[in-house]
GUMARVEX-764636 format. One record per residue (C-alpha): residue in one letter; x, y, z. Coordinates in steps of 0.1 Angstrom, whole numbers, plus 5000, padded with zeros to 4 digits. Each point is the difference from the previous one (the first is absolute). Layout:
residues N
AXYZ;...
//
This chain:
residues 146
M736471866317;P499750044968;T502450334986;M498350244980;S501150124973;K501350334983;R496250004979;S497949915031;L501650255021;F499650284974;L496549884995;A499150015038;G501750315001;G498150184969;A496749815018;A500750205033;L500550314982;L496750024982;A498249895029;A501750315020;V499650234971;L496349924982;P497950065037;A502050314996;A498950114964;A496549915003;R499850225032;A501350294979;Q497549894973;A497750015023;Q500550345017;P496750234990;V500250334981;R501850275022;N497850264990;R496649955005;A497450295007;L496149965007;F498450344992;Q496250035018;V497350234987;T497350105013;D499150314986;N497450094971;D502350344990;P501250004965;A502750225011;R501049795030;W500349724974;N502350164977;L502650085031;I499649645008;L500849914963;N502950245000;N501549865028;L499249614987;G502450184971;A502750145022;L499949665019;K500949814966;E502150294988;G502250025032;V501049665005;G500949944962;S501449694992;E499649845034;G496449994993;A496949985021;E496949775000;I497350335011;E496349945010;L497250215001;V497049885021;A496750264999;Y497049925023;G497450235011;P499550354980;G503149924985;V498449724977;N498150274980;M503650114982;L500049634985;K497049994987;A499450034965;D499150384995;S503150115024;P501550354991;V503349815009;K499349694978;Q503150084974;R502050055029;V499049695016;A500549794966;D503450154998;A500849885034;L498749664991;K502449974968;A502850105019;G499749725020;V498150135033;K497249755013;I497050195005;N497249865024;A496550085012;C498649835030;Q496949784992;N498650085035;T499850374989;M498649924963;N497149775016;G499050265027;M500050284966;K498349734982;L502850044972;T501049694972;P503149964986;A498250104970;D499850375014;M503449995009;L503050084981;P501649724977;E503349855013;I499450055033;G500249705029;Y498049955030;V500549915035;P497349855023;S500750265027;G502050334997;V500950015036;V500749645002;E502350054969;V502450285015;M500049805037;K501749694980;K502150214977;Q501850155031;Q500149705020;Q501849884972;G502550294997;W498850244971;A500250375010;Y496750165005;I499450344987;R497050205006;S500250294978;
//
């Protein structure tokens, strides 16, 4: 039976250590963002939208350096506040610049005969607002109905 040299033992030990540590490091990197919040908006009311946009800012400020992934999904009458002539268009633009993801429901848009040309630039779209809310909740997002 051949004997292992000190170098071989050292290399084997190092390989075993890496095999134990690397999967843990990969899991740590794969951890989801801790603060993820989904705002659902169905209101066609500028005052309500201003309240919600204030809440988005308060959330970002409240988590501070921890950061947060924030998404707003508008469907039903709420989609009207994402149209190009929206009375809250500047507030929406500011939220987008701050890193908030804002999506309009394409099902609602189709029912209202709206196209992306009718909407604010830079917003996103989801096929179904209610499905987006459900999926995000299943993924562990905090659900906020303001």
